[in-house]
N, C-alpha and C positions, 0 to 999 in steps of 0.2 A: 085869837084863840089862846087860852091860858095854858101854862105849862102842864097843869094837872090833866087837862083834856087831851093834850098831845101824848102824855104818858099812857092814858087809858086807851087811846087809839092804837098806839104801838103794841101795848100788851094784848089787846084784842086781836090785832093782826098776827102776832106771834102765836097766840093760842089757836087761832084758826089754821095757820100753817101747820102747827103740830098735829091737830086733829085730821086735817087734810092729808098730811104725810102718812100718818098711821093707817088711815082708812084706805088710801090708795096703795101704799106699799104692801100692806099685809092682806088686803082683801081684793081690791080691784085688779091688781097686777096679775092675779091668777086667772082672770076671766079672758075669754076670747075677744070680747069687746075692746078691752084695753090693748091687747096684742094687735088687733086690726087697726087701731088708731095710732099705733106707735110709728114714728117716722123711721124708715129703714136706714141703717148705717152704711149700706152698700159695701160691706166688708169683702164682698167677692171681687171688688175692683181694688187692686193692690198697687203699691209703688214698685217701680223697678229702678234699681241702682244704675242701670245702663241706659234704658230708653224711656225713663220717666214713669210710665204707668202701664198696667196690663190687667187682664183677668187672672184670677187664681185658677189652677187646674181642677178638673172634675167638679165643677159647680153645677148645681141644679136648683135654681131659685126663680121666684116670680119677682120681677123688677118693675116698679112704677116709672113711667116716663110721661110727663105732662098729664094728659087725661087717659093715657093708655097703660095697660099692664101687659108685659110680655114675659115669656119664659126665657131665662138665660141658662144655657147649657154649654159647658166647655169640655173639651177633651183633656187628655193627660198632659198636654203641653200648654193648656190655658187658651187655646183658640176656640172661638165660638163654633158650636157644632150642633148636629141634630141629636146627639146622644153622648153620654160619657163613654169614651172608648180610648183604647191605647193607640197612640201614634208612634209607630216605629221609625227609626232614623232613616230607613230606606224602604220604599214600597216596591217590591220586585214584581208584583202582579198587576199594578195599575200605574198609569201615568199620573203624576202628581203636579197640581197647579197651586201656586201660592198667590193669594189675593192680598194686596196692600192698599189700605185706604183709611178713612176716618169714620165718622158716625154714619155716613150714608152707606158705606159698605159693611160696617158692623151691623147695621140694620136696626137702629134705635127705634123703638116703638112697634117692632114686629117680632113674631115668633120666627125661629130659624127657617122653617120651610117657606116663609113668605119673603125672606131676604134675597138679595141677589145671589149670594153664595148658595143658599138653599135651592133656588130656582136652577142655577147652573148644575148643581149636583143631581137634581131630579132629572134634568135634561140628558146628562151623560150616563146616569146610572152607575153600574159597576165598572164601566170602562175607565173612569177618571176619579181620582181622589182630590176633592177640593179642600184646601186648608185656608181658612179665613183668618188672617193675622190682623185684620183691621180692628181698631179701637177708636172710640170718640176722641177728638182733639189731636190725633196723630197728624204729622206733616212729614216733609222730606227727611228731616233728621231722624226721627223715630223709625221711618220706613227703612232707612239704611242700617241703623244700629240694631234694630230687631232682626233684620235679615241676616246681618253679619253674625249676631249672637247665635242663631240657630244653625247657620252654616258652620261656624266654628265648633259647635257641639256635635257635628257630624250628620246633621239632617240633610237629606238630598231632595231637591226640587227640580222637576224637569222644565218648569216654566213659571215665570212670575208676571203678574199683571198689576201695574200701579195705576190706581184711580186718583190722579191728582185733582184737587178741588181748589177753587179760588180762595176758600177760607184757609187752606194750608199755608198760603203765603203770609197771611195775617198771624196765624198761630206760631210761625217761625220766629216772629219778633219776641216771643216770650220764652223761648228756649235758650238757655245758656249752656255752652259746651266746655269741656275740659280743653286744655291747651293743644292736645293732639287729636281732638275731636273724636275720642273713643267712648264718650259717655255724656249724658246730660247731667249737669251739676246743680240744677235749680234747688233740689232738696238740700244740698250742702250749703248753698248761699243763704237759704231761708232759715237755717238752723241758728237763729238768734236766741240768746238766753232771755227767757221771759221772766220779768220781775216776780218775786214770790207773792206779792199782794195781788197781781193779776192772775197768777195761777190759782190762788185761793178763790178769787172772785169767780173765775170761769168754772172752776170745779163745783162751787156751790150752786151756780146757776144751772149747770148741767144736771146736778143731782136733784134739784127742785123740779126741773122740767121733766125728768124721768120718773119722779115719785109723787107729784101732786097734780090734782085736777086744775087748780087755779093757774099754775104756770104753763101747763099744757094748753089750756084755753087761750092764755095770753100769747103764747108762741104761734098758735094757729091764727089768731086774729092779726098778729104782726105779719105773718107770711102772706095772708090773703090781702091785707091792706097794701103791702108792698107791690104785689102783683097788679092790683086794681089801680094803684097810683101810677105805675109805669105804663099801664095800658091807656089811661086817660091822657097822659103826657104825649104818648105816641099818636093817639087819635087826634089830639089838638094839632100836632105838627102835620099830620096827614091831611087834615081839613084845610090847613093853610097851603100846603104843597099842591093839592088838587083843586083848590078854589071852591070847596064845598062848605056848606053849613055844618057845624060840628055835629049836630044831631042827625044829619043825613049821611055822615061819613060812616061807612059800614066796617065791619070787622075785616072783610077782605081788603078794603082800602088801607086800613091800618097795617095789616100784615104785609101788604105790597110795599107800603112806604118804608117799613122796617127793613125789608129785604133790599130795597134800593139805597137807602140812606144811612142805616144804622148797623145792619149785620156785617159780618166779616168779609162779605164780597163787595161792599160799597166802594172800595178803592178802585174798582174797575171802571167806575163812572164819575169819580170825583178827583179832580187834579190835585187838590190839597192833600187828600188821603193817599193818593198815589205817591207823592213825594215822601210821605212818612213810611210807606210800605217798601221802599227800595231795598233797605237792608234785608227784609224778608225774602225778596226776590233773589238777591245775591246768595243768601244761605240756601235757598231752595235749589238754585242752579248748582251750587257746590255739592250738595248731598245727593242730588239726582245723578250727577256724573259719577260720583263714587259708587252709587248703587248699581249703575249700569256696568261699571268696570268690575264690580264684585261678582256679578253673575256671568260676565264675559269670561272671567278667569276659570270658572268651573264649567264653562261651555253650556250654560243654561240660557234659554231665551227669556228676555224681559221686554215687556210692552208697556 
């Protein structure tokens, strides 16, 4: 290909991007169709300087999760709830129960009334106030640090229930703590200075994705291709594991294989993975003991 042709292709591409940008930015972005196709930035999920991440307070949004969409509502302290409401430091008219857990107890994929917290609240009615502090990817360290934070702020809980999950042990491997274990410092460790050329490249890519049809389509294709590629790889491994023909291996087989061999609970049945998970077990034991002592000091029950 001659240099002249290459120049023409580059000029045509730049001209197309310019037209696409103007049309998308000044016309399409004002339509509901564009808004519906926009990838959510999940800004209602925020960083915490103490226990890594949390919900923002008084949120009321629709959040997509896999093929589901559910309403995320939080109260005044950022706990998932049935409505935006004020949570006082002490409840003198109701017994107060604190729930601690990860995505299962947060209730990912479900509206609040269909989550465990919502079901318990519905069962007890006005007799008990359920406060759901669970958030996806929490583990023993965040359970302890989040509980301590709110207790230090003066919040009173009559009882706490900890829903420990096998995936919590795995998650603990990725949390790094300060020397005196009073906060998670992952954010501080990951604050590496990004080279200026990378900042410009990432900024340009994000701008084009947010303001052109072409780059939005390419991103969608990339996302779907990655999902499909990972599924095919898992299906192939599942067919080998279960001695089935690839085309006879069902989606249920594939998901079951992932649960047994890939997901964060696989260490319970794999000796090699168990050896790697031992530091997570030790950290879990350490923070659960601190959590129980914390509630013991204030004479609250913890289960």
